[in-house]
C-alpha positions in Angstrom: 52.0 128.4 66.1 50.7 127.6 69.5 52.9 124.2 69.5 56.1 126.0 68.0 55.9 128.4 70.7 55.3 125.8 73.3 58.8 123.9 72.2 60.3 127.4 72.1 59.8 128.1 75.4 60.8 124.4 76.5 64.2 124.6 74.4 64.6 128.0 76.4 63.6 127.4 79.9 63.3 123.1 80.1 67.0 122.9 81.6 65.9 125.9 84.2 62.7 123.6 84.8 64.6 120.5 84.8 67.7 121.3 87.0 65.5 123.3 90.0 63.4 119.9 90.0 66.6 117.9 90.3 67.9 120.2 92.8 64.8 120.4 95.0 65.0 116.3 95.3 69.1 116.9 95.6 67.8 118.6 98.7 65.6 116.5 99.8 67.7 113.3 99.8 70.4 115.3 101.2 68.4 116.1 104.2 66.3 113.3 104.5 68.6 110.8 106.3 69.4 113.1 108.9 65.7 113.5 109.5 64.9 109.7 109.4 68.0 108.7 110.8 67.2 108.0 113.9 64.0 106.2 112.8 65.5 103.7 110.6 68.8 103.3 112.7 66.2 102.0 115.8 64.5 99.8 113.4 67.3 98.2 112.2 69.7 97.8 115.1 67.3 96.7 117.3 68.1 97.1 121.0 70.9 99.3 120.5 71.7 101.8 122.7 70.9 105.5 121.9 74.9 106.2 122.2 75.3 102.9 119.2 72.4 104.8 117.4 74.3 108.4 117.7 77.9 106.9 116.6 76.3 104.6 113.7 74.5 107.9 112.1 77.4 109.6 112.1 79.4 107.0 110.6 76.8 106.6 107.6 77.0 110.5 107.4 80.4 110.4 106.7 80.1 107.8 104.3 77.7 109.8 102.8 80.1 113.2 102.7 82.7 110.6 101.3 80.2 109.7 98.4 79.8 113.3 97.5 83.5 114.4 97.6 84.4 111.4 95.4 80.9 112.4 93.0 81.9 115.7 92.7 84.6 115.1 91.3 83.6 111.9 88.9 80.6 114.3 87.7 82.4 117.1 86.9 85.2 115.5 85.0 82.3 113.6 83.1 81.0 116.7 82.7 83.9 118.0 80.8 84.6 115.2 78.8 81.2 113.2 77.9 78.6 116.6 78.5 76.4 118.1 81.0 72.9 117.0 80.1 74.0 113.1 80.1 75.8 113.6 83.5 72.9 115.8 84.8 70.5 112.6 84.3 73.2 110.2 85.1 73.1 111.7 89.0 69.6 111.7 89.0 68.8 108.5 88.0 71.7 107.3 90.5 70.6 109.1 93.5 67.0 107.7 92.9 67.7 104.4 92.9 70.0 104.5 96.2 67.1 106.4 97.3 64.9 103.4 96.3 67.1 101.0 97.9 67.6 102.5 101.0 64.0 101.7 101.4 64.7 98.4 102.1 68.0 97.9 103.8 68.4 95.4 106.5 71.6 96.2 107.8 74.2 98.7 108.5 76.7 97.6 106.0 74.5 98.0 103.8 73.5 100.7 104.4 76.6 102.4 104.5 77.1 101.3 100.8 74.0 102.4 99.4 74.8 106.2 101.2 77.9 106.1 99.4 76.0 105.8 96.1 73.7 108.2 97.1 76.3 110.6 97.9 78.1 110.0 94.7 74.7 110.6 93.1 74.1 114.0 94.9 77.0 115.6 94.3 76.3 116.1 90.6 73.0 117.3 89.9 73.6 121.2 91.6 76.9 121.9 89.7 76.2 120.4 86.3 72.6 122.3 86.5 74.4 125.5 87.4 77.1 124.9 84.3 74.3 124.1 82.2 72.1 127.7 82.5 75.6 129.7 82.9 76.3 128.2 79.3 72.9 128.5 77.7 71.2 131.5 79.0 72.1 135.4 78.0 75.2 136.2 80.3 73.4 139.3 81.2 70.1 137.1 82.6 72.0 134.1 83.3 71.5 135.6 87.0 67.8 134.7 86.9 68.3 131.1 86.1 70.6 130.1 88.7 68.7 132.2 91.0 65.5 130.0 90.5 67.5 126.4 90.9 68.4 127.3 94.0 65.6 128.9 95.5 63.1 126.5 94.3 65.9 123.5 95.2 66.2 124.4 98.6 62.5 123.9 99.4 63.3 120.0 99.1 64.2 120.4 102.8 61.0 121.3 103.8 59.4 118.4 102.0 61.6 116.2 103.8 61.1 117.8 107.4 57.5 117.6 106.3 57.6 113.6 105.6 59.8 112.9 108.5 57.3 114.4 110.6 53.9 113.3 109.1 54.4 110.5 106.9 52.3 107.6 109.0 49.8 108.2 106.4 52.2 108.1 103.1 53.4 104.9 105.3 50.1 103.6 105.3 49.4 104.3 101.3 52.5 102.3 100.2 52.1 99.2 102.7 48.5 98.9 101.0 50.8 99.0 97.7 52.7 96.4 98.4 50.4 94.4 101.1 53.6 94.3 103.8 54.3 96.9 106.4 56.0 100.0 105.5 57.7 102.3 108.0 57.3 106.1 107.6 61.4 106.2 107.2 61.3 103.6 104.3 58.1 106.0 103.2 60.3 109.0 102.8 63.0 106.8 101.3 60.5 105.6 98.5 59.0 109.1 97.9 62.6 110.2 97.3 63.4 107.8 94.5 60.2 108.1 92.8 60.2 111.8 92.4 63.9 111.4 91.1 62.8 108.8 88.4 59.8 111.0 87.5 62.1 113.1 86.9 64.1 111.3 83.5 61.1 111.9 81.7 61.8 115.7 81.5 65.3 114.5 80.0 62.8 114.7 76.4 63.2 118.1 74.6 66.1 119.0 76.8 69.2 120.3 74.9 73.1 120.2 75.4 75.3 123.2 76.1 76.2 125.0 72.7 79.3 126.2 74.3 80.7 122.5 75.2 79.3 120.9 71.7 82.2 124.0 70.3 84.8 122.5 72.4 83.9 119.2 71.7 84.9 119.3 68.3 88.0 121.1 69.6 91.5 118.7 70.0 91.4 121.3 73.4 92.1 118.9 76.8 88.9 118.8 78.5 88.3 117.8 82.6 91.8 117.5 83.5 91.4 118.0 87.3 95.1 118.6 87.6 95.1 121.2 85.3 93.9 123.3 88.4 96.9 122.8 90.2 99.5 123.5 87.0 99.4 127.2 87.6 99.6 129.3 90.8 97.2 131.7 89.7 94.6 129.5 88.8 95.0 127.0 91.8 94.5 130.3 94.0 91.1 131.1 92.2 89.7 127.9 92.7 91.0 127.8 96.8 89.2 131.5 96.8 85.9 130.0 94.9 86.1 127.2 97.9 86.2 129.7 100.6 83.2 131.6 99.3 81.5 129.6 101.0 81.9 128.2 104.0 79.8 130.5 106.1 77.0 128.6 104.7 78.4 125.3 106.0 79.3 126.3 109.3 75.8 127.9 109.8 74.4 124.7 108.8 76.9 122.1 109.8 77.5 124.0 113.4 74.5 125.9 114.6 71.2 123.9 113.0 72.3 120.3 112.8 73.3 120.6 116.5 70.2 122.7 116.9 68.5 120.7 119.7 71.5 118.8 121.1 73.6 121.7 121.7 72.1 125.7 121.2 68.7 125.1 122.7 70.1 124.0 125.9 72.9 126.6 125.7 70.1 129.7 124.9 67.9 128.3 127.7 65.0 128.1 125.1 62.0 127.9 126.7 60.4 124.4 125.2 61.1 121.4 122.9 63.4 122.1 119.6 62.9 119.5 117.1 66.1 119.1 114.2 63.9 118.5 111.2 61.7 121.7 111.9 64.5 123.8 112.6 66.2 122.7 109.4 63.0 123.3 107.5 62.6 126.9 108.8 66.4 127.2 107.6 66.2 126.1 104.4 62.9 128.2 104.0 65.4 131.4 104.2 67.9 130.3 102.7 65.3 129.8 99.9 64.0 133.4 100.4 67.9 134.6 100.9 68.8 133.2 97.4 65.7 134.4 95.8 66.5 138.2 97.1 70.9 138.0 96.2 69.7 136.7 92.8 67.5 140.0 92.4 70.4 142.0 94.0 73.3 140.9 91.7 70.8 141.4 88.6 70.1 145.1 89.8 73.6 145.8 91.5 75.0 144.2 88.5 77.8 142.5 90.4 78.3 139.5 92.5 80.7 140.2 94.8 78.8 142.9 96.5 76.2 140.7 97.0 78.4 138.2 98.5 79.8 140.6 101.0 76.7 141.8 101.9 75.5 138.4 102.8 78.9 137.7 104.5 77.9 140.9 107.0 74.0 139.6 107.5 76.0 136.3 108.4 77.9 137.6 111.0 75.5 139.6 112.7 73.0 137.3 112.8 75.5 134.6 114.4 76.2 137.6 117.2 72.7 138.2 118.1 72.1 134.1 118.3 75.3 133.8 120.5 74.7 136.5 122.8 71.7 138.1 122.5 69.2 135.3 122.4 69.4 133.4 125.7 65.8 132.4 127.1 64.1 133.0 123.4 60.9 131.2 123.0 60.9 128.3 120.5 59.1 130.0 118.2 61.9 133.0 118.8 64.2 129.9 117.7 62.6 129.2 114.7 62.4 132.5 113.3 65.9 133.0 114.1 66.9 129.7 112.2 65.1 131.6 109.3 67.2 134.4 109.8 70.1 132.5 109.7 69.0 130.9 106.5 68.7 133.8 104.8 71.5 135.0 105.7 73.1 132.0 103.8 71.4 132.6 101.2 74.1 133.3 98.6 75.0 129.6 97.6 73.9 130.4 94.2 75.4 133.1 93.8 78.9 131.0 95.2 78.6 128.0 92.7 77.3 130.8 90.2 80.9 132.6 90.9 82.6 129.3 90.4 81.2 128.4 87.4 82.1 131.9 85.9 85.3 132.0 86.6 86.9 129.4 84.5 87.1 128.0 80.8 84.4 125.8 79.3 86.9 122.9 79.0 87.5 122.8 83.1 84.1 124.7 83.8 82.0 121.5 85.0 85.0 120.6 86.9 85.4 123.1 88.9 81.4 123.9 89.4 80.8 120.3 90.9 84.0 120.0 93.0 83.5 123.4 94.8 80.1 123.0 96.2 80.9 119.6 97.5 84.6 120.5 98.8 82.6 123.4 101.1 80.0 120.3 102.0 83.2 118.5 102.7 84.8 121.1 105.0 82.1 120.4 107.5 84.4 117.6 109.4 87.3 119.9 109.7 84.8 123.1 110.5 83.5 120.7 113.5 86.7 119.2 114.2 87.9 122.7 115.1 84.8 123.7 116.9 85.3 120.3 119.4 88.8 121.1 119.7 87.9 124.4 121.4 85.2 123.0 123.6 88.1 120.5 124.4 90.4 123.3 125.4 87.3 124.5 128.1 86.5 127.3 125.4 82.3 126.6 126.1 80.2 125.9 123.6 79.0 129.4 122.3 82.5 131.1 122.3 84.0 127.8 120.4 81.2 127.9 117.8 81.4 131.7 117.5 85.7 132.0 117.0 85.4 129.2 114.1 82.5 130.9 112.6 84.3 134.4 112.7 87.2 132.4 110.9 85.1 131.2 108.3 83.2 134.6 108.2 86.7 136.3 107.6 88.7 133.8 105.3 84.8 134.2 103.1 85.4 137.8 102.9 88.8 137.8 101.7 88.0 135.3 99.2 85.2 137.3 97.8 87.2 140.5 98.1 90.2 138.9 96.0 88.2 137.2 93.3 86.8 138.7 90.2 83.8 140.1 89.1 81.9 138.1 86.8 78.8 139.6 86.0 78.0 139.1 82.4 81.5 137.8 81.7 81.8 135.9 78.0 82.0 132.5 78.9 82.7 131.2 75.9 86.6 130.6 76.1 88.5 127.5 77.2 91.5 127.5 79.4 
């Protein structure tokens, strides 16, 4: 009887556990590059100037983002054509292998190729996990599943920041195992790869989506990305799904990513701000925010109302950050990062809304491409910010204007989207 209960538990909740752990490692690797890029590039580009290292780091990050854009489309289509479960573990295998290889790169061209491969792998985990959970859990309860995935997964950024800051002992440990020197940045990549490969052991016992199996036995066209563009109403619905997520990556990409280089100086912070810790506190907040937004959406029985509430929270937090935080202390700045992260804690709802908007035959494609297209919007948001700065608006006003545009577009998209709480998802487009 005990073995039977254990088996039933795994069949019911196993995919949530696997998807949560997978997203944890996914976020670890996504954040890790920005944590260790300076140390790794200094080692590989021995003697290079700080400006060369900065430009190379930006180039490699863009390579990773290109990989994620390609991967979002690739894994999404494969998820609709071949199955959600195979894509989930395929993406984990790919970014884990890329992590391990990344620990031993010795040239920038190889580093760039590996970051593209890692980006492709990283793009498939969240969307596929969310798709599986929304299709396997009871429609009244699936919000809890997606909440757990993102709330736990976001803490991978905390591990990345801690490993990046205090990885000397880990480097010494790996040096002893392979009998050759291992740098801190190499140890960080090895850990990411190892954690991902360990996840593959959990494949045993996980089950494929029943909704996908039902569609698999029909002649319904699956995974046709161009199908989203064949109807004006369908395209607008897809476009709105993407716009909903803009505030999250404005805050992460413009405010948090530039905490040390720009905002600590603009706000006159009394002390040194470290980007790694700014990211860590932001993602702790994001985890807390996603947990709370998931609970609220279940209690209020609405995704839209909670997202609109959080957009208002984002606006308030941004206004305070830019206009009322002058002379703030280091601890106060990190607390603001936590608050900003909490305000962006509707990432789980954002991806869940995308999954619930479309039929089973195109759901994986939408749910994988939507978050990765939002991530891919960061260069456009950054360009808009830099363009306003070049027009002498100043850093604060430029960022504020771009941020308010992102908030307005997100609110419009959310307000105009269908309420999908408890929607029956067993249908095709």
